[in-house]
C-alpha positions in Angstrom: -26.0 22.5 0.6 -26.7 20.4 3.6 -27.6 17.7 1.8 -24.7 18.3 -1.1 -22.3 18.2 1.9 -24.0 14.7 3.5 -23.6 13.2 -0.4 -20.0 14.5 -0.7 -18.7 12.6 3.1 -21.3 9.4 2.3 -19.3 9.5 -1.1 -15.7 10.2 0.6 -15.9 6.5 2.7 -17.7 4.9 0.2 -16.5 1.6 -1.7 -14.1 3.1 -4.8 -13.1 1.8 -8.5 -9.7 2.5 -9.2 -10.4 5.0 -11.7 -12.5 6.6 -10.2 -9.9 7.1 -6.8 -7.8 8.2 -9.6 -10.0 10.9 -11.2 -10.7 12.2 -7.5 -7.5 12.1 -6.4 -6.0 13.9 -9.8 -8.5 16.7 -9.8 -8.4 17.5 -6.5 -4.2 17.6 -7.3 -4.5 19.7 -9.6 -6.8 22.1 -7.8 -4.8 22.4 -4.8 -1.5 23.0 -6.9 -2.9 25.4 -9.8 -1.2 28.7 -7.4 2.3 27.3 -7.9 2.2 26.0 -11.9 4.4 27.6 -13.9 6.2 30.0 -11.0 10.4 29.2 -11.0 10.4 30.3 -7.8 8.5 27.9 -5.7 11.3 26.8 -3.7 15.2 27.7 -3.7 15.5 24.0 -3.5 13.8 22.5 -6.8 14.3 25.8 -7.9 18.6 25.1 -7.9 17.3 21.6 -9.2 16.5 22.9 -12.3 19.1 25.2 -12.9 21.5 22.4 -12.2 20.0 20.1 -14.4 19.9 22.3 -17.2 23.5 23.2 -16.8 24.2 19.3 -17.3 22.4 19.2 -20.5 24.4 22.0 -22.0 27.8 19.8 -20.7 28.3 20.8 -17.1 29.5 17.7 -15.1 27.6 17.6 -11.6 29.9 18.2 -8.9 32.4 19.0 -11.0 31.5 22.3 -12.9 27.8 22.8 -10.7 28.6 22.0 -7.6 26.3 20.5 -4.7 25.9 17.5 -2.0 22.8 16.2 -3.7 22.8 12.2 -5.7 22.9 12.5 -9.0 19.6 10.9 -9.3 17.8 14.0 -8.2 19.4 16.0 -11.1 18.7 13.2 -13.6 15.0 13.5 -12.7 15.1 17.0 -13.6 17.3 17.0 -16.7 14.6 16.2 -19.5 12.6 19.3 -18.2 15.3 21.3 -17.8 16.6 20.4 -21.0 13.1 22.4 -22.4 14.9 25.3 -21.1 12.9 28.3 -19.2 9.4 28.7 -18.7 8.6 25.3 -20.6 10.9 23.6 -18.5 9.5 24.6 -15.4 5.9 24.2 -16.6 7.7 20.7 -17.2 9.3 19.5 -13.9 6.1 20.8 -12.2 3.7 18.1 -14.2 6.0 15.6 -13.4 6.0 16.0 -9.9 2.1 16.2 -10.1 1.9 12.8 -11.5 4.5 11.6 -8.8 2.4 12.7 -6.2 -1.2 11.6 -7.6 1.3 8.0 -8.5 1.9 8.0 -4.6 -1.4 8.8 -3.0 -3.2 6.1 -5.4 -0.6 3.4 -3.3 -1.2 5.0 -0.1 -5.3 3.6 -1.1 -3.5 0.7 -2.1 -2.0 -0.3 1.3 -4.6 1.5 3.1 -7.3 -1.3 1.4 -4.5 -3.9 2.2 -4.8 -3.1 5.8 -8.9 -3.2 5.9 -9.1 0.3 5.9 -10.7 0.3 2.6 -13.6 3.2 3.5 -11.0 5.7 4.9 -8.5 5.1 1.8 -9.3 7.5 -0.5 -9.7 9.8 2.4 -6.2 8.7 3.4 -4.8 9.5 -0.3 -6.7 12.9 -0.7 -4.7 14.0 3.2 -1.8 13.5 2.1 -2.6 15.2 -1.0 -3.6 18.3 1.0 -0.9 18.2 3.8 2.2 18.5 1.7 1.2 22.0 0.7 1.8 22.7 4.8 5.5 21.8 4.2 6.8 23.0 1.0 5.8 20.1 -0.9 3.4 22.2 -3.4 6.2 21.5 -6.1 8.9 19.1 -7.2 11.1 19.0 -3.9 12.8 15.5 -4.0 10.6 13.8 -1.2 7.5 14.6 -3.8 9.6 11.8 -6.2 11.3 9.5 -3.7 7.9 9.1 -2.0 6.7 7.1 -4.5 9.7 4.9 -4.8 9.9 4.3 -1.1 5.8 3.6 -0.6 6.5 1.3 -4.5 8.9 -0.5 -2.1 6.8 -0.9 0.8 3.7 -2.5 -1.0 6.4 -4.8 -2.1 7.4 -6.0 0.9 4.7 -5.0 3.5 2.8 -8.5 4.8 0.4 -10.4 2.3 -1.5 -13.8 3.6 0.1 -15.5 0.4 3.7 -14.7 0.4 5.1 -16.0 -3.3 8.4 -15.6 -3.8 9.0 -13.2 -0.7 12.9 -12.9 -1.7 12.4 -11.9 -4.8 9.9 -9.2 -3.6 12.3 -8.1 -0.6 15.3 -8.0 -3.4 12.9 -5.8 -5.8 11.7 -3.3 -2.3 15.3 -3.0 -1.7 16.0 -2.2 -5.4 13.7 0.6 -5.1 15.1 1.8 -2.1 18.4 2.1 -3.2 17.1 4.1 -6.6 15.5 6.5 -3.8 19.0 6.7 -2.1 20.2 8.4 -5.4 17.6 11.4 -4.8 18.4 12.5 -1.2 20.0 9.5 1.0 18.1 10.6 3.8 15.5 7.5 2.8 18.1 5.3 4.7 16.4 5.3 7.4 13.3 3.8 6.2 15.6 1.6 3.8 17.2 0.1 7.1 13.6 -0.5 8.7 12.6 -2.4 5.0 15.8 -4.2 5.6 15.4 -4.7 8.7 11.7 -6.4 8.4 12.7 -8.7 5.4 15.4 -10.1 8.0 13.0 -10.4 10.6 10.3 -12.1 8.4 13.1 -14.9 7.0 13.9 -15.3 11.0 10.6 -16.0 11.9 9.6 -18.4 8.9 13.0 -20.8 10.1 15.3 -20.6 7.3 18.1 -19.0 10.5 21.1 -20.3 8.1 20.5 -17.6 5.5 19.8 -14.4 7.3 23.6 -13.5 6.4 23.7 -14.0 3.1 20.0 -12.6 2.4 20.9 -9.5 4.3 24.4 -9.2 2.3 22.3 -9.5 -0.7 20.1 -6.7 0.6 22.4 -4.3 1.2 23.8 -5.4 -2.4 20.9 -4.8 -3.8 20.3 -1.2 -2.3 24.2 -0.2 -2.8 24.0 -0.7 -6.4 22.6 2.6 -8.2 25.2 4.2 -5.6 28.0 2.4 -6.6 26.8 2.6 -10.1 26.5 6.4 -9.2 30.6 6.5 -8.2 31.8 4.6 -11.0 30.3 6.5 -13.7 31.7 9.7 -12.2 35.1 7.8 -11.2 35.3 7.2 -15.1 35.4 10.9 -16.0 38.1 11.6 -13.5 35.9 12.9 -11.1 35.8 9.8 -8.3 37.5 12.6 -6.0 34.6 15.0 -6.6 32.0 12.8 -6.0 33.0 11.4 -2.9 33.6 14.6 -1.3 29.7 15.7 -2.6 28.1 13.4 -1.7 29.9 11.9 1.5 32.3 13.8 3.2 30.8 17.2 2.9 28.0 16.5 4.9 29.7 15.4 7.0 31.3 18.9 7.2 28.4 21.2 7.3 27.8 22.9 10.4 24.5 22.5 12.2 21.7 25.2 12.8 21.8 26.6 16.2 19.7 24.4 18.6 17.5 26.9 19.3 16.3 27.2 15.6 16.6 23.9 14.9 13.3 22.8 17.9 11.5 26.2 16.4 11.5 24.1 12.9 10.7 20.6 14.8 7.9 22.0 17.1 6.2 23.9 13.3 6.9 20.1 12.0 4.7 18.7 15.0 2.1 21.0 14.9 1.2 21.0 11.0 1.6 16.9 11.2 -0.7 16.8 14.8 -3.9 16.0 12.8 -2.4 13.2 11.0 -0.6 12.1 14.0 -3.6 11.8 16.1 -5.9 10.3 13.1 -2.8 7.5 13.1 -2.9 7.1 17.0 -6.7 6.4 16.5 -6.4 4.1 14.0 -5.1 1.4 16.1 -8.4 1.3 17.9 -10.1 1.6 14.6 -12.5 -1.6 13.6 -12.3 -2.1 9.6 -12.1 -5.3 8.1 -10.2 -7.4 10.9 -8.2 -10.8 9.3 -4.8 -12.2 10.1 -3.3 -10.4 6.9 -5.2 -7.0 7.5 -3.6 -7.6 11.3 -0.4 -7.9 10.1 -0.3 -4.9 7.5 -1.5 -2.7 9.8 1.4 -3.3 13.1 3.8 -3.3 10.2 2.3 0.5 8.8 2.1 1.3 12.5 6.6 0.3 12.9 6.6 1.8 9.4 5.6 5.4 11.0 7.7 5.0 14.0 11.0 4.2 11.9 10.2 7.3 9.7 9.7 9.5 12.5 12.6 8.0 14.1 14.7 8.8 10.8 13.0 12.3 11.1 14.5 13.2 14.2 17.6 11.4 14.2 18.5 13.7 10.9 18.2 17.1 12.1 18.1 20.7 11.0 14.0 19.8 10.5 13.3 22.0 8.0 9.6 21.7 7.1 10.1 19.5 3.8 12.0 17.1 6.1 8.5 15.7 7.3 7.3 14.7 3.7 8.7 11.2 3.8 7.1 10.6 7.1 3.6 12.1 5.3 3.4 8.7 3.7 2.7 6.1 6.6 0.8 8.8 8.6 -1.8 9.4 5.9 -1.9 5.4 5.4 -2.8 5.0 8.6 -5.0 8.0 9.1 -7.3 6.3 6.4 -8.2 3.5 9.6 -9.3 6.9 11.6 -11.4 8.0 8.6 -13.1 5.0 7.7 -13.4 2.6 10.4 -13.3 5.0 13.6 -16.7 5.7 15.2 -16.1 9.2 14.7 -13.7 9.5 11.5 -16.5 9.2 8.7 -18.1 12.1 10.0 -14.9 14.4 10.6 -13.1 13.4 7.5 -14.4 15.7 4.8 -14.5 18.5 7.5 -10.8 18.1 8.3 -10.3 17.4 4.6 -11.5 20.9 3.6 -9.7 22.4 6.3 -6.2 21.4 5.6 -7.5 22.5 1.8 -8.3 25.9 2.6 -5.0 26.2 5.3 -3.0 25.1 2.1 -4.1 27.4 -0.2 -3.6 30.4 2.5 0.2 28.9 3.1 0.8 29.3 -0.7 -0.4 32.1 -1.0 1.7 33.8 1.6 4.5 32.1 0.5 3.5 33.0 -3.4 3.5 36.8 -1.4 6.6 36.2 0.2 9.0 34.8 -2.7 7.3 36.6 -6.0 5.3 35.6 -8.8 6.8 34.3 -12.3 5.9 38.1 -13.6 8.3 39.6 -11.1 11.1 36.8 -11.1 10.6 37.4 -15.6 10.8 41.6 -14.4 14.2 41.1 -12.7 16.1 39.2 -15.6 14.5 41.3 -18.2 16.5 43.8 -16.0 19.2 42.1 -15.4 19.5 41.4 -19.0 20.5 39.1 -21.6 24.3 40.0 -22.0 27.2 40.4 -22.7 29.2 39.6 -20.1 28.6 37.2 -16.9 26.5 37.3 -14.1 26.9 36.3 -10.4 24.7 36.1 -7.7 26.0 36.5 -5.0 22.6 36.4 -3.2 19.2 35.9 -5.0 17.8 33.2 -7.4 19.6 30.5 -8.7 17.0 30.3 -11.4 18.9 34.0 -12.7 21.2 32.4 -14.6 19.4 30.7 -17.2 16.4 33.6 -17.2 19.2 35.6 -18.2 20.9 33.2 -20.2 24.6 34.8 -18.3 27.6 32.6 -18.0 28.6 31.7 -14.4 32.1 32.5 -13.3 31.8 30.1 -10.3 30.2 26.3 -10.0 28.9 27.4 -6.6 25.7 29.1 -8.7 23.5 27.9 -5.6 23.8 31.2 -3.6 23.9 30.2 -0.1 26.8 27.8 -0.9 29.3 31.0 -0.5 27.3 33.4 1.7 25.3 30.7 4.8 27.9 30.3 7.9 26.6 26.5 7.9 28.4 26.0 4.6 31.4 27.2 6.2 34.2 24.7 5.4 32.0 22.4 3.7 32.1 22.8 0.2 35.5 22.0 -0.4 36.7 25.4 -1.4 37.1 28.7 1.4 34.1 30.8 0.6 36.1 34.1 0.6 38.8 33.0 -1.6 36.1 32.1 -3.7 33.9 35.0 -4.0 37.3 37.3 -4.2 38.4 35.0 -7.3 34.6 35.9 -8.6 34.9 39.8 -8.1 38.7 39.5 -9.2 37.1 38.0 -13.0 34.6 41.5 -13.0 31.3 40.0 -13.4 29.2 42.5 -16.0 26.2 41.9 -13.2 26.0 41.0 -9.9 23.2 40.4 -8.0 22.1 40.8 -4.0 19.1 40.4 -2.5 18.6 41.3 1.3 20.6 40.4 4.1 19.3 36.9 5.0 19.3 34.7 8.9 22.1 33.0 8.8 24.7 34.8 6.0 28.0 36.0 6.8 27.8 39.6 7.3 31.6 39.7 6.3 31.1 38.6 3.0 28.3 40.8 2.6 30.0 43.5 3.7 33.6 42.2 1.3 31.2 42.3 -1.7 29.3 45.5 -0.8 32.5 47.5 -0.7 33.5 46.0 -4.4 30.0 47.5 -5.3 31.0 50.8 -4.0 34.2 50.7 -5.9 33.6 49.4 -9.4 30.0 49.3 -9.8 26.6 51.3 -9.7 23.3 50.2 -8.9 21.3 49.6 -12.1 18.3 49.0 -10.7 16.1 47.6 -7.7 12.8 45.3 -8.5 10.2 43.7 -6.1 10.2 39.6 -5.4 8.2 39.4 -3.4 8.7 40.8 -0.2 12.3 41.5 -0.8 14.2 44.5 -2.9 16.7 42.5 -5.4 19.4 44.8 -5.8 21.3 45.0 -9.8 24.7 46.0 -9.8 26.1 46.6 -13.5 30.2 47.0 -13.5 31.1 50.7 -14.2 33.7 49.9 -17.0 31.6 47.7 -19.9 33.3 45.2 -21.5 35.3 44.1 -18.6 33.8 40.6 -17.6 35.6 37.4 -17.3 34.9 34.2 -19.3 33.0 31.3 -17.8 34.9 29.3 -15.3 
């Protein structure tokens, strides 16, 4: 066993062909995510992205018929999978996320090579694959997709010994940043770092007279996808809806309590601390030292600092907000794993611990959030009609799983029930809930009360349940008891919105 472990450790830091890297990364990624495959309740965010995309495939217009503040590019990514319906579409988006993860890891290894950290390149790539499981990156969270666009931009922009058409690569890189912006706007911080770096490089080359037009061009290229998105919705008469959802509502949303935010940040720091430590130790690593590798290393450390600053500035600090930071941390950790005096000896044990810890995390979350069997059991109890469904709190995926119509465009339940969303969704929460209940939904679903929920709105809904509904069933979903209420008078459901 010790010889096998020693052989695996040696192979981990040995030179590897691109084909071998692909096989190793893909196999590890599949094993690391296997427990999540086919589950519609991996995380509420990606669950909603799927639901919104499926509604779009059936003719519902984002921001108008299904409301959210995410850029439309995220729903476009989910659209092909969502068009397949459930459960096949769930598998499809998770395969897409797996492919994006593997491609990102391959580019992590490639950039580590360019930094002269080739011995640790595979270990750094695997660190990304394994560490995302700690921060809700085990499925199709938005960063799993846009990290690929950002690292592709980084591969174009990072310093090179031989500069051929540097401005063309700069424009191409910022075009990728622009696409990433239409997946999630938080990439703006990394995009600003890339743009400022490109301008600084031009300044140092002596082309100072061209800084302003070049900078304006970079900004314009990065904004093109967002402008096209706005114009597309404007052509449909939905300019105001697009602008409010994408811009204004983000500013209107209330922050979480500071104590809660600090707790989230501490959790992120604890989770990422091994990669942060490896990155700091990589500053003194050996590896191949040339003028190019030194320049790439400095650039990678600067990118890491910019990504960390973006995380800190963004606030809230939910676990998955750390996913963008994982990319430059994983690249820089390759310098420790491959070239630090202790790195090669600890690389395999660290990755094995990360695998075990990640799997433990996924098992706990599966037990808390529910299994596919539990989810579909709840959906079967809800039934497939007649009559519309109102999920006051619970899983938005109950809508497509049951096939019942929705009575509101706010199908992500937290938008109507959470305190921080008050005054930030374009409608009064209580007025909208009262409007939904007045349409007499046939089925109403409630999960137990949750932290951050408006107690007055739950009381309003429960009062209506006592007056006009009966408790049809209580079903288990993870650690929650899902209550399913049926209207007493048959055939009284209103039509869809």
